[in-house]
LUMLO-480742 format. One record per residue (C-alpha): residue number from 1; x, y, z. Coordinates in Angstrom, 1 decimal. Layout:
BEGIN
[site NUM [X Y Z]];
...
END
This chain:
BEGIN
[site 1 [10.9 -1.0 5.9]];
[site 2 [12.4 2.4 7.3]];
[site 3 [15.8 0.8 7.2]];
[site 4 [15.2 -0.5 3.8]];
[site 5 [14.3 2.7 2.9]];
[site 6 [17.1 4.4 4.3]];
[site 7 [19.5 2.0 2.5]];
[site 8 [17.9 2.3 -0.7]];
[site 9 [17.9 6.0 -0.8]];
[site 10 [21.8 6.1 0.3]];
[site 11 [22.6 3.8 -2.5]];
[site 12 [20.7 5.4 -5.2]];
[site 13 [22.2 9.2 -3.8]];
[site 14 [25.7 7.8 -4.1]];
[site 15 [25.4 7.5 -7.7]];
[site 16 [22.5 10.1 -8.6]];
[site 17 [23.4 13.7 -7.3]];
[site 18 [19.9 15.0 -8.5]];
[site 19 [18.4 12.9 -5.3]];
[site 20 [17.3 15.1 -2.5]];
[site 21 [15.5 13.5 0.8]];
[site 22 [13.0 15.9 3.0]];
[site 23 [11.3 15.1 6.2]];
[site 24 [8.9 16.8 8.4]];
[site 25 [10.7 16.3 11.8]];
[site 26 [10.6 12.2 11.0]];
[site 27 [13.5 9.5 10.6]];
[site 28 [17.2 9.9 11.2]];
[site 29 [18.4 8.4 8.0]];
[site 30 [21.9 8.0 9.0]];
[site 31 [22.8 6.2 5.8]];
[site 32 [21.7 8.8 3.7]];
[site 33 [23.1 11.6 5.9]];
[site 34 [26.5 9.8 5.7]];
[site 35 [26.2 9.9 1.8]];
[site 36 [24.6 13.1 0.8]];
[site 37 [24.3 15.1 4.4]];
[site 38 [23.9 18.6 2.0]];
[site 39 [20.7 16.8 0.6]];
[site 40 [19.0 16.1 3.6]];
[site 41 [16.4 18.6 4.9]];
[site 42 [14.4 18.3 7.9]];
[site 43 [11.9 21.3 7.9]];
[site 44 [10.4 20.6 11.2]];
[site 45 [6.7 20.0 12.0]];
[site 46 [5.5 21.8 8.8]];
[site 47 [3.6 19.2 6.6]];
[site 48 [2.3 21.8 4.2]];
[site 49 [5.7 23.7 4.0]];
[site 50 [7.5 20.4 3.3]];
[site 51 [5.4 19.6 0.2]];
[site 52 [5.8 22.9 -1.1]];
[site 53 [9.6 22.7 -0.4]];
[site 54 [9.8 19.6 -2.1]];
[site 55 [8.0 20.6 -5.2]];
[site 56 [10.2 24.0 -5.5]];
[site 57 [13.5 21.6 -5.5]];
[site 58 [11.8 19.4 -8.0]];
[site 59 [11.1 22.4 -10.0]];
[site 60 [14.8 23.1 -10.4]];
[site 61 [15.4 19.3 -11.6]];
[site 62 [16.0 17.3 -8.4]];
[site 63 [14.3 13.9 -7.8]];
[site 64 [12.9 14.6 -4.4]];
[site 65 [11.9 12.0 -1.9]];
[site 66 [9.5 13.2 1.0]];
[site 67 [9.0 11.1 4.0]];
[site 68 [6.2 11.6 6.2]];
[site 69 [3.5 10.6 8.5]];
[site 70 [0.7 9.8 5.6]];
[site 71 [-2.2 11.4 7.5]];
[site 72 [-0.3 14.6 8.0]];
[site 73 [0.8 15.1 4.4]];
[site 74 [-2.6 13.8 3.1]];
[site 75 [-4.9 15.7 5.3]];
[site 76 [-2.9 18.9 6.5]];
[site 77 [-0.8 19.7 2.8]];
[site 78 [-3.5 18.6 0.5]];
[site 79 [-3.9 21.9 -1.4]];
[site 80 [-0.2 22.0 -1.8]];
[site 81 [0.0 18.3 -2.9]];
[site 82 [-2.6 18.8 -5.3]];
[site 83 [-1.6 22.2 -6.5]];
[site 84 [2.3 22.3 -6.2]];
[site 85 [3.0 18.6 -6.9]];
[site 86 [0.3 16.9 -8.9]];
[site 87 [-1.1 19.4 -11.6]];
[site 88 [2.6 20.6 -12.4]];
[site 89 [3.8 16.7 -12.2]];
[site 90 [6.6 17.4 -10.3]];
[site 91 [9.3 14.8 -9.4]];
[site 92 [8.0 14.1 -5.9]];
[site 93 [7.8 11.0 -4.4]];
[site 94 [5.9 11.0 -1.1]];
[site 95 [6.9 7.9 1.3]];
[site 96 [3.9 7.7 4.1]];
[site 97 [4.0 5.9 7.0]];
[site 98 [1.7 5.3 9.8]];
[site 99 [-1.5 4.0 7.7]];
[site 100 [-4.5 1.6 8.7]];
[site 101 [-3.9 0.8 12.6]];
[site 102 [-0.4 1.9 12.9]];
[site 103 [0.5 4.0 15.3]];
[site 104 [-2.0 3.0 17.3]];
[site 105 [-0.5 4.2 20.8]];
[site 106 [0.4 7.5 19.7]];
[site 107 [-3.4 8.6 18.9]];
[site 108 [-6.2 8.7 16.2]];
[site 109 [-4.4 11.7 14.4]];
[site 110 [-1.8 9.2 13.2]];
[site 111 [-3.9 6.7 11.8]];
[site 112 [-4.7 7.1 7.9]];
[site 113 [-7.0 4.5 6.7]];
[site 114 [-8.0 6.4 3.6]];
[site 115 [-4.1 7.0 2.5]];
[site 116 [-4.4 5.4 -1.3]];
[site 117 [-7.9 6.7 -1.8]];
[site 118 [-6.7 10.4 -1.0]];
[site 119 [-3.4 9.6 -3.0]];
[site 120 [-5.3 8.7 -6.0]];
[site 121 [-7.2 11.6 -5.9]];
[site 122 [-3.9 13.6 -6.4]];
[site 123 [-3.8 14.9 -10.2]];
[site 124 [-1.3 12.9 -12.1]];
[site 125 [-0.3 10.6 -8.9]];
[site 126 [1.0 6.9 -9.2]];
[site 127 [0.5 5.0 -6.3]];
[site 128 [2.6 2.0 -4.8]];
[site 129 [2.3 -0.3 -2.0]];
[site 130 [5.3 -2.8 -1.6]];
[site 131 [4.6 -6.0 -0.4]];
[site 132 [8.1 -6.6 0.4]];
[site 133 [11.4 -4.7 1.0]];
[site 134 [12.8 -6.0 -2.2]];
[site 135 [9.8 -4.4 -4.0]];
[site 136 [10.3 -1.2 -1.8]];
[site 137 [14.4 -1.2 -2.9]];
[site 138 [13.3 -1.3 -6.8]];
[site 139 [10.7 1.5 -6.4]];
[site 140 [13.2 3.7 -4.9]];
[site 141 [16.1 2.7 -7.4]];
[site 142 [14.2 2.5 -10.6]];
[site 143 [11.3 5.2 -9.9]];
[site 144 [11.7 8.3 -12.2]];
[site 145 [9.4 10.8 -12.7]];
[site 146 [6.5 12.2 -10.7]];
[site 147 [4.5 12.3 -8.7]];
[site 148 [4.4 9.3 -6.8]];
[site 149 [2.7 7.9 -3.6]];
[site 150 [4.6 4.9 -1.8]];
[site 151 [2.8 3.5 0.9]];
[site 152 [5.5 2.2 3.6]];
[site 153 [4.8 -1.2 5.0]];
[site 154 [6.1 -3.2 8.0]];
[site 155 [8.9 -5.0 6.1]];
[site 156 [7.0 -8.4 7.0]];
[site 157 [8.9 -11.6 5.9]];
[site 158 [7.5 -13.5 3.3]];
[site 159 [7.5 -17.2 3.6]];
[site 160 [6.9 -19.6 0.4]];
[site 161 [4.4 -17.8 -1.9]];
[site 162 [1.7 -19.8 -3.2]];
[site 163 [0.5 -20.1 -6.9]];
[site 164 [-1.0 -16.9 -8.1]];
[site 165 [-3.3 -18.6 -10.2]];
[site 166 [-6.2 -20.3 -9.6]];
[site 167 [-10.3 -20.9 -10.2]];
[site 168 [-10.4 -17.9 -7.8]];
[site 169 [-7.9 -15.2 -7.0]];
[site 170 [-7.3 -13.4 -4.0]];
[site 171 [-5.9 -9.7 -4.5]];
[site 172 [-4.0 -8.4 -1.4]];
[site 173 [-2.6 -5.0 -1.0]];
[site 174 [1.0 -4.5 -0.4]];
[site 175 [2.1 -6.3 2.4]];
[site 176 [-1.2 -7.7 3.4]];
[site 177 [0.0 -10.2 1.0]];
[site 178 [2.6 -11.2 3.3]];
[site 179 [-0.5 -12.1 5.9]];
[site 180 [-2.4 -14.1 3.6]];
[site 181 [0.4 -16.6 2.6]];
[site 182 [0.0 -19.0 5.4]];
[site 183 [-3.8 -18.6 5.2]];
[site 184 [-3.8 -19.6 1.0]];
[site 185 [-1.3 -22.4 2.2]];
[site 186 [-3.8 -24.0 4.5]];
[site 187 [-7.0 -23.4 2.2]];
[site 188 [-5.1 -25.1 -0.8]];
[site 189 [-4.2 -28.0 1.6]];
[site 190 [-7.8 -28.7 2.1]];
[site 191 [-8.7 -28.3 -1.8]];
[site 192 [-9.2 -24.9 -2.7]];
[site 193 [-8.4 -23.8 -6.0]];
[site 194 [-7.2 -20.6 -5.4]];
[site 195 [-4.4 -18.1 -5.8]];
[site 196 [-2.7 -15.2 -4.3]];
[site 197 [-1.3 -12.2 -6.0]];
[site 198 [0.1 -8.8 -4.5]];
[site 199 [-1.1 -5.7 -5.9]];
[site 200 [2.2 -2.9 -5.4]];
[site 201 [1.4 -0.6 -8.3]];
[site 202 [-1.9 0.7 -9.1]];
[site 203 [-1.2 1.3 -12.6]];
[site 204 [0.4 -2.2 -13.2]];
[site 205 [-0.9 -3.8 -16.3]];
[site 206 [-1.5 -7.0 -14.4]];
[site 207 [-4.8 -5.2 -13.1]];
[site 208 [-6.1 -4.9 -16.3]];
[site 209 [-5.5 -8.4 -17.2]];
[site 210 [-6.6 -9.8 -13.8]];
[site 211 [-9.7 -7.9 -14.2]];
[site 212 [-10.5 -9.2 -17.7]];
[site 213 [-9.7 -12.6 -16.7]];
[site 214 [-13.6 -12.9 -15.9]];
[site 215 [-12.4 -14.8 -12.6]];
[site 216 [-14.0 -14.3 -9.4]];
[site 217 [-11.6 -11.8 -7.1]];
[site 218 [-11.6 -11.9 -3.5]];
[site 219 [-10.1 -8.4 -2.3]];
[site 220 [-8.0 -8.0 1.0]];
[site 221 [-6.6 -4.3 1.8]];
[site 222 [-5.8 -2.8 5.2]];
[site 223 [-8.1 0.1 3.4]];
[site 224 [-11.1 1.6 3.9]];
[site 225 [-13.6 0.1 1.4]];
[site 226 [-14.0 3.3 -0.9]];
[site 227 [-11.0 4.3 -3.0]];
[site 228 [-8.6 1.2 -2.4]];
[site 229 [-7.9 -1.6 -4.3]];
[site 230 [-11.3 -3.4 -4.7]];
[site 231 [-12.5 0.2 -6.4]];
[site 232 [-9.6 0.2 -8.6]];
[site 233 [-10.4 -3.6 -9.9]];
[site 234 [-13.8 -2.7 -10.4]];
[site 235 [-13.3 0.5 -12.6]];
[site 236 [-11.2 -1.8 -14.5]];
[site 237 [-14.1 -4.6 -14.8]];
[site 238 [-13.0 -6.7 -12.3]];
[site 239 [-15.5 -9.3 -10.8]];
[site 240 [-14.8 -8.6 -7.0]];
[site 241 [-17.2 -10.8 -5.3]];
[site 242 [-16.2 -10.2 -1.6]];
[site 243 [-13.8 -7.7 0.2]];
[site 244 [-12.1 -7.5 3.4]];
[site 245 [-11.2 -4.1 4.5]];
[site 246 [-11.2 -1.5 7.1]];
[site 247 [-13.8 0.7 8.7]];
[site 248 [-13.9 3.9 8.1]];
[site 249 [-13.4 5.0 11.7]];
[site 250 [-10.4 3.2 12.7]];
[site 251 [-10.4 4.6 16.3]];
[site 252 [-9.9 1.6 18.6]];
[site 253 [-7.7 1.9 21.6]];
[site 254 [-5.8 -1.4 22.3]];
[site 255 [-2.7 -2.3 24.4]];
[site 256 [-1.0 -4.1 21.2]];
[site 257 [-0.8 -4.2 17.5]];
[site 258 [-1.8 -7.8 18.0]];
[site 259 [-5.5 -6.7 19.7]];
[site 260 [-6.0 -4.3 16.9]];
[site 261 [-5.1 -7.2 14.3]];
[site 262 [-7.7 -9.2 16.1]];
[site 263 [-10.4 -6.2 16.2]];
[site 264 [-10.1 -5.7 12.6]];
[site 265 [-9.7 -9.3 11.4]];
[site 266 [-6.2 -9.5 10.0]];
[site 267 [-4.4 -12.1 11.9]];
[site 268 [-3.5 -15.2 9.9]];
[site 269 [-6.5 -17.3 11.6]];
[site 270 [-9.1 -14.4 11.0]];
[site 271 [-8.4 -14.0 7.3]];
[site 272 [-8.5 -17.9 7.0]];
[site 273 [-11.8 -18.2 8.4]];
[site 274 [-13.0 -15.3 6.0]];
[site 275 [-11.7 -16.6 2.9]];
[site 276 [-13.3 -20.0 3.7]];
[site 277 [-16.6 -18.4 4.5]];
[site 278 [-16.4 -16.5 1.0]];
[site 279 [-15.2 -19.2 -1.0]];
[site 280 [-18.6 -21.6 0.1]];
[site 281 [-20.4 -18.6 -1.6]];
[site 282 [-18.4 -18.8 -4.9]];
[site 283 [-20.4 -19.9 -7.7]];
[site 284 [-18.9 -20.9 -11.2]];
[site 285 [-21.9 -21.9 -12.9]];
[site 286 [-23.7 -19.1 -13.9]];
[site 287 [-26.6 -16.9 -13.1]];
[site 288 [-29.3 -19.5 -11.2]];
[site 289 [-26.8 -21.9 -10.7]];
[site 290 [-27.4 -23.5 -6.9]];
[site 291 [-24.1 -25.4 -6.7]];
[site 292 [-21.2 -23.3 -5.2]];
[site 293 [-17.7 -24.0 -5.9]];
[site 294 [-17.2 -24.7 -2.5]];
[site 295 [-20.3 -25.5 -0.9]];
[site 296 [-18.6 -28.5 1.0]];
[site 297 [-15.7 -26.9 1.8]];
END
């Protein structure tokens, strides 16, 4: 999604002179610099300073986008995020990359499996996880006010999306939704009445509607078990019956991302197997009912 981010920021900067881009020794942003070179600031390897600097620009009326490795900002610059950005409701959009198993070759310090949980703890912070490039473009183009955290995904290409409604609903965080499309299509082809929805905005009224539907919800997220999508749905009263997530300690060393996807269960075949197993356990008959929805599935 990095190229999409560059293009979207450049497009907005071309007609919005308040837009400023700050990075901490990360990303070239050729398109943005071609449009607004005087509004591009690379502060070097200094994440706490980058947040304070962004907050200062925002206090002067700028709409600031701060592009960082999520872990370096959420861990190293926590105090600045909380006090300089969060409490003062500054118009700063933190765009974090490197979450989950990403950057597996670089090292443990670049991995941030708990980015959503940490961002949600910042006062007044809205949290977004775009599922597609189009979603990211919209968040950049239409987002006003802050603070915001946008989890930058991989720009996975979505196929034909299955229906969102069903007797059971699978809620997938961000572009994990794309990884689930083929699995849901296969399971529906085998007779499962299951829908798939992407969750891209943690304050979306749709989450309240889904949580109040009473339907069993299966959550899939490339995030730790604490503080992410499943916790958000539970806090709204959602009936989360199963949860596929990352371990707290995402430290496996592997030769490729595919190896890590296999290790953590996020290949299409792994997701299909997990969903089929959990669907067999789903019961719509109430307490004491011995008939599972898909016991012969």
